[in-house]
N, C-alpha and C positions, 0 to 999 in steps of 0.2 A: 538657956537658948532663947534667942529673940524670936518672939512670935506676935508681937504687937507693933503697929507702925511706929509708935513713939520710941520703941526700943532700938530701932535701927538708926545709925548715924545718917545725917544728910549727905548727899553726894556733893562734894566741894568742887569748885572750879579747878580744872586741870592746870598744872603748872606749865610754864613755857617750856621747860625741859621735857616733860612728857609729850607735849604737843610736837615739839621738834623731833623727838625720837620716833614717834608714830608717823609723822610726816615723812621722815627719811626712809622708814620701812616701806611705806606706801609708794614713795617715789622710786625706790629701788626696783619694785615690781613693774613700775610704769615707765621706766626710762626708755624703752624701745618703742613705745606707743606712737609718738609723732612720726617716726621713721616708717613703722608698719602701716600707719594710716596715710602716709604720703603728704603730711601737712606739717608745717612748722609754725612757730609763734602762737601756740595755744595759750590763751589767757586763762589764768587760774584765780578764782576768787578765794583768797586765803582765809577769809572769815568763814566761808562755807566749808572749807577743808577742816578748819578747827572745830566747827559745829559737827561735822561728820565724825571726827575722832572722838569728840565728847559723847556722841550717841553710841558709838561702838564700845567705848569704855563703860558706859552705863549698862550696856547689854552684858558685858563681861561680869559685872556684879550680879546682874539678874541670873546668869548661869550659875554662879556660885551659890546664890540664895535658893533658887527654885529647883536646882538640880543637885542638891546635896553636896555642894563643894566641887562639883564638876568644873573642869577648865573648859573654856569656850573652844579653844583649838584654832589653829591657823586657818583651816578651811572655813569654819564658821565666821571667823573674824573677817576674812576677805569677802565672803558672801555678803556680810553686812556692809562692808565698804561699797560693794557693787550696788546693793539696794539703795544706800543713801546717795551715791553718785547719780543713780537714776532719778531719785526723788528731788534732790537739791540742785542738780545740774551745775556743778562748780566750774566746769570747763566751757570755754567759749572760743569760737574762731569766726572771723568775719565772713568766710565763704562756706561754712557748713552750718546747717540747722542745729540749733542748740540740743534738742532732744536726740537727734541722730548722732551727734558727736559724743554725747555722754553715754548713749547706748553702746556705741562702738568701743569707747574707752572701758566701760564696764565689762563688755564681752571679752575684750583682750585681757583685762586683769583677771577675770573669771577663768579663762582658759589657761593662762600662765600659772595661776595658783594651783589649779587642778593637776596640771602636768608636774609641777614642782612637788606637791604633796604625794602624788602617786609614785613618783620616782624615789623619793625618800623612803616610802613604805614598800618598795620593791613590788609595786602593783602597776596596773595599766589604767590608762584613762580612755573612756569610751567617748571619744570626741571626733567621730567621723563627720564629714562635711554636712550631711543632712541634719545631724544633731546640732551642729554649730549654727546652721541657718535657722533652725527652730528656736534655739535659745535667743539668737539675735531678735527674731520676730517677737518673742515673748518679752524681752527686755524693752523693745521699742513700743509695743502696742498693747500688751496685757498688763493687768494690774496684779503684779506678783507681790506676795507678802514676804517679809523677812524670812519666815520659816520655810516658805516654798523654795526660795533661792538657796537656803542652807541645805535643804533636803535634796534639791537637784544636784548640788555640788557633790554631796556625799554619794549619791546614786550613780555618779559618772565614774567613780573609781572602783575597780574590781581586781 
């Protein structure tokens, strides 16, 4: 069992295939966002998206190593996407503040994933209007950690 830093392999650069697969998965959840937000022509910084995917994949390995082989899971994966979208702001639009746009995109992604995971688990999502407003405020103005966003997502499914 590896327990010394030099016994672990180095994380290698992700292949274009993995980045494409993860980008498509992320895009599938985000396809309705421009329509929901009522804006079109959202610019995407593809380098930032690749960086986000890289960070999420590194966290997947972290889960495996530090949680005894535990899988990260879709809910945690997308909570991390939300976190990194908030931090790196890969989306831009000429008529919307960058921070506001990325917070709204993260919120929409967060909500959609919670509903999707809850539905597949035959559970309910606790996403009444007041809670959504509070999450948006937190995404926009609070300094949330990766762990806080993951726990928040988990706590909204019952």
